[in-house]
C-alpha positions in Angstrom: -9.3 15.9 -7.0 -6.5 17.3 -9.1 -6.6 17.6 -12.9 -3.7 15.2 -13.2 -3.6 11.8 -11.3 -1.4 11.7 -8.3 -0.3 8.2 -9.3 0.0 7.2 -12.9 1.1 3.7 -14.0 1.7 3.1 -17.8 2.2 -0.2 -19.5 3.8 -1.8 -16.5 5.3 -5.3 -17.1 7.3 -7.6 -14.8 8.6 -11.1 -15.3 10.2 -13.6 -13.0 12.0 -15.9 -15.4 9.4 -17.1 -17.9 6.5 -16.1 -15.6 4.9 -12.9 -16.7 3.5 -11.4 -13.4 2.4 -8.0 -14.8 1.4 -7.7 -18.4 0.9 -4.1 -19.5 -0.9 -2.6 -16.5 -2.3 0.9 -16.8 -3.7 2.5 -13.7 -4.3 6.1 -12.4 -5.1 7.2 -8.9 -6.3 10.7 -8.1 -5.3 12.6 -5.0 -7.6 11.7 -2.1 -8.8 8.5 -3.8 -8.9 5.1 -2.1 -8.3 2.3 -4.6 -8.6 -1.4 -3.5 -7.0 -4.1 -5.6 -8.5 -7.5 -5.3 -7.7 -10.8 -7.1 -6.6 -14.4 -6.6 -3.3 -15.3 -5.1 -0.5 -15.0 -7.7 -2.5 -12.6 -9.9 0.2 -9.9 -9.7 -1.5 -7.4 -7.3 1.3 -7.4 -4.6 4.0 -7.1 -7.3 2.1 -4.1 -8.8 2.2 -2.4 -5.4 5.9 -3.1 -4.9 6.7 -1.6 -8.3 5.1 1.7 -7.3 7.9 2.4 -4.9 10.5 0.5 -6.9 10.9 -2.4 -4.4 10.5 -4.4 -7.6 12.1 -3.0 -10.7 9.7 -3.2 -13.7 10.9 -4.7 -16.9 8.9 -2.2 -18.9 6.6 0.7 -18.3 6.7 3.7 -16.0 5.3 4.9 -12.6 4.8 8.5 -11.8 3.9 10.0 -8.4 2.9 13.6 -8.4 4.2 13.9 -12.0 7.7 12.5 -11.1 9.1 9.4 -12.6 9.8 6.8 -9.9 13.1 4.9 -10.0 14.2 6.1 -13.4 15.0 9.3 -15.3 15.1 10.2 -18.9 18.5 10.7 -20.4 19.2 11.1 -24.1 15.9 9.5 -25.0 16.4 6.5 -22.7 15.2 5.6 -19.2 18.1 5.0 -16.7 18.0 4.2 -13.0 18.1 7.2 -10.7 20.9 7.5 -8.1 20.3 5.7 -4.8 19.9 9.0 -2.9 17.2 10.1 -5.3 15.4 6.8 -5.0 15.5 7.1 -1.2 14.0 10.6 -1.5 11.2 9.4 -3.8 10.4 6.5 -1.5 10.1 8.8 1.4 6.9 10.2 -0.2 5.4 6.8 -0.8 4.4 5.1 2.5 4.1 1.4 2.6 2.6 -1.1 5.0 3.5 -4.7 4.5 1.8 -8.1 5.3 4.4 -8.6 8.0 5.0 -5.7 10.3 8.8 -5.3 9.7 9.3 -3.4 12.9 12.8 -3.2 14.5 12.6 -5.6 17.4 15.4 -4.0 19.3 13.7 -0.5 19.2 10.8 0.8 21.2 7.6 1.9 19.4 8.7 5.5 19.6 12.2 4.7 18.2 10.7 2.7 15.3 8.5 5.7 14.3 11.2 8.4 14.6 14.0 6.5 12.9 13.2 7.5 9.3 12.2 11.1 10.0 15.5 11.7 11.9 17.9 9.7 9.7 16.3 10.1 6.3 14.5 13.5 6.5 16.9 15.1 8.9 14.2 16.2 11.4 15.1 17.4 14.8 14.6 14.7 17.4 12.1 16.7 19.4 10.0 17.4 16.4 10.0 13.8 15.2 9.1 12.5 18.7 6.2 15.1 18.9 4.9 13.9 15.6 5.3 10.3 16.6 3.2 10.7 19.8 0.5 12.5 17.8 0.4 9.6 15.3 0.3 7.0 18.1 -2.7 8.8 19.5 -4.2 8.8 16.0 -3.9 5.1 15.6 -5.2 4.6 19.2 -1.9 3.5 20.8 -1.4 6.2 23.4 0.9 5.0 26.2 2.7 2.4 24.1 5.7 4.7 23.2 8.2 2.7 25.4 6.9 -0.8 24.5 8.8 -3.1 22.3 7.2 -4.9 19.3 7.3 -8.3 21.1 5.1 -6.8 23.8 2.3 -5.9 21.4 -0.4 -7.8 19.6 -0.3 -8.3 15.9 -2.9 -5.6 15.4 -1.0 -3.2 17.6 2.2 -3.9 15.7 0.5 -3.2 12.4 -0.9 0.1 13.7 2.6 1.1 14.7 3.7 0.2 11.2 1.0 2.5 9.8 2.1 5.3 12.2 5.7 4.8 11.1 4.8 5.1 7.4 2.7 8.2 8.1 5.6 9.9 10.0 7.2 10.7 6.7 4.1 12.6 5.5 3.7 10.5 2.3 1.8 11.7 -0.7 0.3 8.2 -1.1 0.1 5.2 1.1 0.4 1.6 -0.1 -1.0 -1.3 1.9 -0.1 -4.8 0.9 -2.5 -7.2 2.5 -2.2 -5.4 5.8 -4.5 -7.8 7.7 -3.4 -11.2 6.3 -1.0 -12.0 9.1 -3.4 -11.0 11.9 -5.7 -13.0 14.1 -9.4 -12.5 13.3 -10.0 -10.5 16.5 -7.4 -7.9 15.6 -8.3 -7.4 12.0 -11.0 -4.9 12.8 -8.8 -2.6 14.8 -6.4 -2.2 11.8 -9.2 -1.8 9.3 -10.9 0.9 11.5 -7.6 2.9 11.5 -7.4 2.6 7.7 -11.0 3.7 7.3 -10.2 6.8 9.4 -7.3 7.6 7.1 -9.6 7.2 4.1 -12.2 9.5 5.7 -9.4 12.1 6.2 -8.7 12.1 2.4 -5.4 10.2 2.4 -4.6 8.8 -1.0 -4.4 5.0 -0.6 -3.7 2.0 -2.8 -4.7 -1.1 -1.0 -4.2 -4.8 -1.9 -6.7 -6.6 0.2 -8.7 -9.8 0.6 -11.2 -8.0 2.9 -14.1 -7.6 0.4 -16.5 -6.0 2.8 -13.9 -3.4 3.8 -13.3 -2.7 0.1 -17.0 -2.2 -0.5 -17.2 0.2 2.5 -14.1 2.3 2.0 -12.9 2.2 -1.6 -13.8 4.8 -4.1 -12.8 2.3 -6.8 -12.1 -1.4 -6.9 -9.7 -2.9 -9.3 -9.8 -6.7 -10.1 -6.5 -8.1 -11.2 -6.0 -11.6 -12.7 -3.1 -13.1 -14.7 -1.1 -9.8 -14.4 -3.8 -7.8 -16.1 -6.6 -5.4 -14.9 -9.7 -7.3 -15.8 -12.3 -4.9 -14.4 -12.4 -1.7 -12.4 -15.0 0.7 -11.3 -17.0 2.0 -8.2 -16.8 -0.5 -5.3 -20.4 -1.3 -5.3 -20.5 -2.0 -9.0 -17.4 -4.2 -9.2 -18.3 -6.2 -6.0 -22.0 -6.4 -6.3 -22.6 -6.3 -10.0 -19.3 -7.4 -11.8 -19.5 -7.4 -15.6 -16.6 -9.7 -16.4 -16.9 -13.5 -16.1 -13.5 -13.8 -14.3 -14.5 -11.2 -11.7 -17.9 -13.0 -11.2 -16.1 -16.3 -10.7 -13.6 -14.9 -8.2 -16.2 -13.1 -6.1 -18.5 -16.1 -6.2 -15.7 -18.4 -5.0 -14.6 -16.2 -2.1 -18.1 -15.0 -1.0 -18.5 -12.0 1.4 -16.0 -13.5 3.9 -13.0 -12.5 1.7 -10.2 -14.4 0.1 -8.1 -15.5 3.1 -5.4 -17.4 1.2 -2.3 -17.9 3.2 0.3 -18.1 0.4 2.2 -14.9 -0.2 0.7 -13.3 -3.3 2.8 -11.9 -6.1 
């Protein structure tokens, strides 16, 4: 752990019209820490994650990764948007895995993984391909380099998406409900890869409905409702002995099977 948090979110607010989705969120994540965010659909947890890499622009508040403001810079006492090239550089250090796999259907698995390292980071093709093959072995997809996404199961596609994000050597990985689009039989293979990454010390911020996974893997669980952090603490404490009534009500409703709501969460 470092003295300063790797990710620091201060007073984050986000509205969609009159709907206040995030309402003054403060959150810190240390290097090597795994933080799972849980909460009902529409509570703001996915929007929080998307603000971290500026896929959603906050209305108020700041995000810092490794001490650097994300998406904005200070100029004459005001915060202004950073140039597009600077934002692209910042995002390259913040890996993200989405609910849907977002792979390029016309590219092979290998091509999907090397696209960003070559085009964004300027890596030599041979180096990028070597790294991609190592990552595919790491996510247990050896031999799938020449396959196209349509030839893979959902769990395999999501593992390719994880390898693609890791190819940029991010400082932190964001996972937005990574198993919500998967068949039950393929959920385990994705969660096992994520557990491996957690065991290796990768800093991870995970929005999930997999409560058992959060209990097993997370250093800390954060319960979000109504755009606010209601409760946070060690996984076992928040999940097994929640102190807040709203947390108790949520966990009682979903039980140990997890909150498998199909609506896209904000």
